[in-house]
ZAMARGU-4260 file (C-alpha; in steps of 0.2 Angstrom, whole numbers, plus 5000, padded with zeros to 4 digits):
<rodrens>
0) 3761/4957/5158 | 3754/4940/5157 | 3740/4947/5145 | 3754/4955/5135 | 3763/4938/5134
5) 3747/4929/5129 | 3743/4942/5116 | 3761/4940/5109 | 3759/4921/5109 | 3743/4923/5099
10) 3752/4935/5087 | 3766/4922/5084 | 3753/4908/5082 | 3744/4919/5069 | 3760/4923/5060
15) 3766/4905/5060 | 3749/4899/5053 | 3750/4913/5039 | 3767/4908/5035 | 3762/4890/5033
20) 3748/4895/5023 | 3759/4906/5012 | 3771/4891/5010 | 3756/4880/5004 | 3751/4894/4992
25) 3769/4896/4986 | 3770/4877/4982 | 3754/4878/4972 | 3760/4893/4963 | 3776/4885/4959
30) 3767/4870/4952 | 3757/4882/4941 | 3773/4891/4936 | 3783/4876/4931 | 3775/4873/4914
35) 3780/4891/4910 | 3797/4891/4917 | 3801/4874/4909 | 3797/4880/4891 | 3815/4884/4888
40) 3826/4870/4882 | 3835/4867/4898 | 3821/4872/4910 | 3824/4882/4926 | 3830/4879/4943
45) 3819/4882/4958 | 3811/4899/4958 | 3819/4905/4974 | 3836/4908/4965 | 3830/4921/4952
50) 3848/4925/4946 | 3850/4907/4940 | 3831/4903/4936 | 3829/4918/4924 | 3828/4911/4907
55) 3838/4920/4893 | 3824/4926/4881 | 3837/4929/4867 | 3843/4911/4866 | 3828/4899/4872
60) 3817/4901/4857 | 3805/4889/4849 | 3793/4886/4835 | 3790/4904/4827 | 3791/4922/4831
65) 3773/4922/4838 | 3776/4907/4849 | 3792/4914/4855 | 3784/4931/4859 | 3771/4922/4869
70) 3784/4912/4878 | 3793/4927/4883 | 3778/4936/4889 | 3773/4921/4899 | 3791/4920/4907
75) 3791/4938/4910 | 3774/4936/4919 | 3781/4921/4929 | 3795/4932/4935 | 3783/4945/4941
80) 3773/4933/4950 | 3789/4925/4958 | 3793/4943/4964 | 3776/4944/4972 | 3778/4927/4980
85) 3795/4933/4987 | 3787/4949/4994 | 3775/4938/5003 | 3788/4927/5010 | 3799/4941/5015
90) 3784/4950/5024 | 3780/4934/5034 | 3798/4931/5039 | 3800/4949/5045 | 3784/4947/5055
95) 3791/4932/5063 | 3807/4941/5067 | 3797/4956/5073 | 3787/4945/5085 | 3803/4937/5091
100) 3810/4955/5094 | 3794/4959/5104 | 3795/4944/5115 | 3813/4949/5119 | 3808/4966/5123
105) 3794/4959/5135 | 3807/4948/5143 | 3818/4963/5147 | 3804/4973/5153 | 3798/4959/5165
110) 3816/4956/5171 | 3818/4975/5175 | 3801/4976/5183 | 3806/4961/5194 | 3822/4971/5199
115) 3812/4986/5203 | 3800/4977/5214 | 3813/4968/5223 | 3810/4969/5242 | 3822/4975/5255
120) 3823/4957/5262 | 3826/4949/5245 | 3839/4962/5240 | 3849/4956/5255 | 3849/4938/5248
125) 3864/4936/5237 | 3857/4921/5228 | 3841/4929/5223 | 3850/4945/5217 | 3862/4934/5207
130) 3847/4924/5199 | 3839/4941/5195 | 3855/4948/5187 | 3857/4932/5177 | 3839/4933/5171
135) 3842/4951/5165 | 3858/4947/5156 | 3850/4932/5147 | 3835/4943/5142 | 3846/4957/5136
140) 3856/4944/5126 | 3841/4937/5118 | 3835/4954/5114 | 3851/4959/5105 | 3850/4942/5095
145) 3832/4945/5090 | 3836/4963/5085 | 3851/4957/5075 | 3841/4943/5067 | 3828/4955/5062
150) 3841/4967/5054 | 3849/4952/5045 | 3832/4946/5039 | 3828/4963/5032 | 3845/4964/5022
155) 3841/4946/5015 | 3823/4951/5010 | 3830/4967/5002 | 3843/4958/4992 | 3831/4945/4985
160) 3818/4959/4980 | 3832/4969/4972 | 3838/4954/4962 | 3820/4950/4957 | 3818/4968/4951
165) 3835/4967/4941 | 3829/4951/4933 | 3812/4958/4929 | 3820/4974/4921 | 3832/4963/4912
170) 3818/4952/4905 | 3809/4968/4900 | 3824/4975/4890 | 3827/4958/4882 | 3809/4957/4876
175) 3810/4975/4869 | 3826/4970/4860 | 3819/4954/4854 | 3803/4963/4847 | 3815/4975/4838
180) 3824/4960/4831 | 3809/4950/4826 | 3800/4965/4818 | 3815/4968/4807 | 3808/4965/4789
185) 3825/4967/4781 | 3829/4948/4784 | 3825/4935/4772 | 3823/4916/4773 | 3839/4906/4770
190) 3838/4897/4753 | 3848/4882/4746 | 3861/4885/4733 | 3849/4877/4720 | 3834/4888/4724
195) 3832/4906/4718 | 3837/4919/4730 | 3823/4927/4740 | 3816/4943/4735 | 3825/4958/4743
200) 3812/4967/4754 | 3809/4985/4749 | 3804/5000/4758 | 3790/5012/4754 | 3800/5021/4741
205) 3804/5004/4732 | 3822/5004/4738 | 3830/4989/4747 | 3826/4989/4765 | 3841/4993/4776
210) 3843/4983/4792 | 3844/4993/4808 | 3857/4981/4815 | 3868/4967/4810 | 3863/4950/4818
215) 3872/4935/4824 | 3865/4918/4830 | 3873/4905/4841 | 3866/4889/4833 | 3876/4878/4846
220) 3886/4870/4833 | 3902/4871/4843 | 3919/4877/4838 | 3922/4895/4839 | 3905/4901/4834
225) 3899/4907/4851 | 3916/4915/4854 | 3914/4925/4838 | 3897/4930/4842 | 3903/4937/4859
230) 3916/4948/4850 | 3904/4954/4837 | 3892/4959/4850 | 3905/4971/4857 | 3901/4982/4842
235) 3886/4994/4844 | 3877/4989/4828 | 3876/4970/4832 | 3862/4961/4840 | 3858/4943/4845
240) 3845/4935/4833 | 3836/4921/4842 | 3837/4903/4838 | 3825/4889/4836 | 3826/4870/4835
245) 3829/4865/4817 | 3828/4847/4817 | 3833/4831/4827 | 3844/4817/4820 | 3841/4798/4822
250) 3853/4799/4838 | 3842/4812/4846 | 3854/4826/4843 | 3846/4843/4841 | 3851/4856/4828
255) 3847/4874/4829 | 3845/4888/4816 | 3840/4907/4817 | 3822/4910/4822 | 3811/4908/4806
260) 3826/4900/4797 | 3831/4918/4792 | 3848/4922/4784 | 3858/4932/4797 | 3875/4941/4796
265) 3884/4928/4806 | 3879/4911/4813 | 3889/4895/4816 | 3877/4886/4805 | 3884/4891/4788
270) 3868/4888/4778 | 3860/4902/4788 | 3875/4914/4788 | 3880/4928/4776 | 3898/4925/4784
275) 3902/4906/4785 | 3915/4902/4798 | 3921/4886/4789 | 3930/4885/4773 | 3923/4874/4759
280) 3936/4861/4756 | 3944/4863/4773 | 3948/4844/4773 | 3962/4847/4761 | 3971/4857/4775
285) 3965/4846/4790 | 3969/4829/4784 | 3987/4825/4784 | 3987/4814/4768 | 3979/4828/4758
290) 3991/4841/4764 | 4005/4831/4757 | 3998/4835/4739 | 3998/4853/4743 | 4015/4855/4752
295) 4028/4845/4742 | 4045/4848/4748 | 4039/4858/4763 | 4035/4844/4775 | 4047/4830/4782
300) 4048/4815/4771 | 4031/4806/4774 | 4025/4788/4771 | 4007/4782/4772 | 4002/4766/4781
305) 3985/4761/4775 | 3975/4746/4782 | 3991/4738/4789 | 4002/4740/4773 | 4013/4753/4766
310) 4005/4764/4752 | 4019/4765/4739 | 4037/4762/4744 | 4041/4758/4762 | 4053/4768/4772
315) 4070/4762/4776 | 4070/4752/4792 | 4087/4754/4800 | 4091/4745/4816 | 4099/4761/4823
320) 4090/4776/4816 | 4098/4793/4820 | 4081/4800/4824 | 4065/4794/4831 | 4049/4791/4820
325) 4032/4798/4822 | 4016/4788/4819 | 4000/4799/4817 | 3982/4795/4813 | 3979/4805/4796
330) 3963/4813/4802 | 3967/4818/4820 | 3976/4833/4827 | 3982/4840/4844 | 3995/4826/4846
335) 3981/4814/4853 | 3985/4800/4841 | 4004/4802/4840 | 4016/4788/4844 | 4035/4789/4845
340) 4045/4774/4839 | 4063/4770/4835 | 4061/4763/4817 | 4046/4762/4805 | 4043/4743/4808
345) 4039/4747/4826 | 4023/4756/4821 | 4014/4740/4816 | 4011/4735/4834 | 4003/4752/4837
350) 3991/4755/4823 | 3974/4748/4820 | 3972/4736/4805 | 3959/4747/4797 | 3965/4765/4797
355) 3976/4777/4788 | 3992/4784/4796 | 4006/4795/4791 | 4024/4790/4797 | 4037/4803/4797
360) 4055/4804/4803 | 4061/4818/4815 | 4071/4831/4807 | 4089/4828/4809 | 4095/4845/4817
365) 4081/4853/4826 | 4084/4871/4833 | 4083/4869/4851 | 4080/4881/4865 | 4095/4888/4874
370) 4093/4875/4888 | 4092/4860/4875 | 4073/4858/4875 | 4064/4855/4859 | 4051/4868/4853
375) 4039/4871/4838 | 4030/4886/4831 | 4011/4889/4833 | 4008/4899/4817 | 3991/4907/4815
380) 3983/4910/4799 | 3967/4919/4793 | 3960/4914/4776 | 3945/4924/4769 | 3935/4920/4753
385) 3924/4933/4745 | 3906/4933/4739 | 3911/4931/4721 | 3918/4914/4725 | 3934/4918/4716
390) 3945/4930/4726 | 3954/4924/4742 | 3964/4934/4754 | 3977/4927/4766 | 3984/4934/4782
395) 3996/4928/4794 | 3998/4934/4812 | 4015/4942/4817 | 4014/4935/4834 | 4011/4917/4840
400) 4017/4904/4852 | 4031/4892/4855 | 4026/4874/4861 | 4041/4868/4872 | 4045/4851/4878
405) 4048/4850/4897 | 4063/4839/4895 | 4080/4841/4886 | 4079/4834/4869 | 4088/4818/4864
410) 4086/4808/4848 | 4086/4792/4858 | 4073/4797/4871 | 4056/4790/4864 | 4045/4798/4878
415) 4030/4808/4872 | 4034/4822/4884 | 4051/4824/4875 | 4047/4822/4857 | 4029/4828/4855
420) 4026/4846/4859 | 4008/4851/4860 | 4004/4864/4874 | 4006/4882/4870 | 4020/4887/4882
425) 4025/4905/4879 | 4023/4920/4867 | 4035/4919/4852 | 4040/4937/4851 | 4055/4936/4862
430) 4062/4920/4853 | 4078/4925/4844 | 4074/4914/4829 | 4057/4922/4826 | 4062/4937/4815
435) 4070/4926/4803 | 4058/4911/4804 | 4042/4922/4802 | 4044/4927/4784 | 4048/4909/4779
440) 4033/4902/4788 | 4022/4915/4779 | 4029/4910/4762 | 4026/4892/4765 | 4008/4895/4770
445) 4005/4906/4755 | 4012/4893/4744 | 4001/4879/4751 | 3985/4890/4751 | 3988/4897/4733
450) 3990/4879/4727 | 3974/4874/4736 | 3964/4888/4729 | 3971/4887/4711 | 3968/4868/4710
455) 3950/4870/4716 | 3953/4861/4733 | 3946/4876/4742 | 3930/4880/4734 | 3922/4897/4734
460) 3904/4901/4740 | 3893/4912/4729 | 3885/4927/4738 | 3893/4922/4754 | 3909/4927/4763
465) 3919/4912/4771 | 3933/4913/4783 | 3943/4903/4796 | 3956/4906/4809 | 3968/4891/4809
470) 3986/4887/4814 | 4001/4879/4806 | 4014/4869/4816 | 4032/4872/4810 | 4048/4867/4817
475) 4065/4875/4813 | 4081/4867/4810 | 4099/4873/4814 | 4101/4879/4796 | 4086/4891/4798
480) 4074/4881/4787 | 4056/4879/4792 | 4047/4862/4791 | 4028/4861/4790 | 4020/4847/4800
485) 4001/4850/4799 | 3987/4862/4800 | 3975/4863/4815 | 3958/4869/4808 | 3951/4872/4826
490) 3965/4879/4836 | 3964/4883/4854 | 3959/4901/4857 | 3959/4909/4874 | 3948/4924/4880
495) 3952/4937/4893 | 3940/4929/4905 | 3949/4912/4904 | 3967/4919/4903 | 3968/4937/4909
500) 3987/4938/4906 | 3990/4929/4890 | 3975/4927/4878 | 3970/4929/4860 | 3957/4943/4861
505) 3967/4955/4850 | 3970/4941/4837 | 3951/4937/4836 | 3946/4955/4836 | 3958/4959/4822
510) 3953/4944/4812 | 3934/4949/4813 | 3938/4967/4809 | 3945/4960/4792 | 3931/4948/4789
515) 3917/4961/4794 | 3925/4978/4794 | 3918/4992/4805 | 3924/5010/4809 | 3931/5005/4826
520) 3940/4990/4820 | 3959/4987/4816 | 3968/4972/4809 | 3980/4973/4823 | 3995/4961/4820
525) 3987/4952/4805 | 3999/4953/4790 | 3992/4953/4772 | 4001/4938/4764 | 3993/4937/4747
530) 3978/4937/4736 | 3973/4921/4726 | 3960/4918/4713 | 3951/4901/4711 | 3938/4894/4700
535) 3921/4902/4700 | 3908/4890/4708 | 3893/4885/4698 | 3876/4887/4705 | 3868/4870/4710
540) 3855/4864/4698 | 3838/4863/4707 | 3831/4846/4712 | 3819/4845/4697 | 3832/4849/4685
545) 3843/4835/4693 | 3829/4822/4692 | 3826/4827/4674 | 3844/4825/4669 | 3845/4808/4678
550) 3829/4802/4669 | 3835/4808/4652 | 3852/4800/4654 | 3844/4783/4659 | 3834/4783/4642
555) 3842/4775/4627 | 3848/4788/4614 | 3837/4790/4598 | 3841/4776/4586 | 3851/4766/4598
560) 3847/4747/4600 | 3836/4744/4615
</rodrens>
């Protein structure tokens, strides 16, 4: 028995030494793997958590197609090597647990052997019998614990190896998909408006090469670009096209573009996208002072405070105003810069000396909720400009939201909670005033957008679709009239993963089905509100032509005095 114990001790020592050596080897391997795993933009966490360490091969792309392929292969090899290291660690840990189990079995056997060899005299000694019984119980307990630990260790090892296999298979599939994307010869390099369009790739028969898929790229600009990519990728014929670093500005901010600076079907960087997600000239809808020119008579009476002085006629400054007044920064939305005052002169203590503000009185008779709380309408709009740069289609959403104050409204209550409604509170469909208010809001938006298009404030893009989902804030008075307050060009949109019960997935999917139609799509609750025609945009002159024109304009005309 002692020999068996000694042998077990030697096995444990050997196993422990091997485990220590493997840990040393692991650390060395990790140091070797680090440069590979850190090639991605954000690097990777420690290798042992493969689910979080696995890089995304379709988003961490650098330099060129060749360089990216090499990175992907290196990272795939790194994952495979990590899997081997995990296997070695798991094997060593199981050997330790198995040795512990063997020791437990030996302890039980020794205790039972001692019980069998108990002499008649010792059997009559209650103290010795109790000691022997306690030894047996402790040995059995330790054996059960060792067996349970061995089983648990096996489960953990299997789990890690299964996760590793999943990640390796995922990386293999991503590399396959990435290769298909990179090998697609139908894509061309994005060109400036002043440059001639790139030649269309042709197939063996001399016909335009048809792409196998449609591609989207998240260039990390922000806004709703990533969200739109996710919804487009729900379609069977859309794929991710990788991105790369484009340039870095003087502040160290990185900008990205599709790999190889290719022109893809959708990207949040408009220059590289066939479908631009920002309207050209959108400032005319976003900035409050500009909207005033497009919506005369559709907004409450508005005054402009610029650099500490009134632009034009000042508003009447009554000591006892019937309604509160709002002071808003001209270029900010979401109520983040709104102040409530009793009369216009009170705003001078709130504004910055250098800045532009709009000052508006509250409408006199707002339509309130049944319990007396103030509310306003979040009205959603989709504007689509076509490739000819002339035609525009306007859609309005038949559903929407009410933003409701938490407090009962009073014209003398100057608190922001009571007067400034920001948060979307509830769906608007059940609001009794909505059936009458909707067509009026639709008509006002159509009037404003038509004026912006026909006056050339909103500009078309040649050979490029452009669209934007935005919202308009309306308030209804007791006469049923609707008043436009502002447009929000980057409205809050909720996805099912963020808000399972109330979200905007149907609105976004419907809008994208209009912008990029497909057989499985539907406009949903989007309502066609009008077609407008603007001025045809002129192609930009190439840089050489601009320089020549500038040079000729600086020379004196023939016969003119020097």
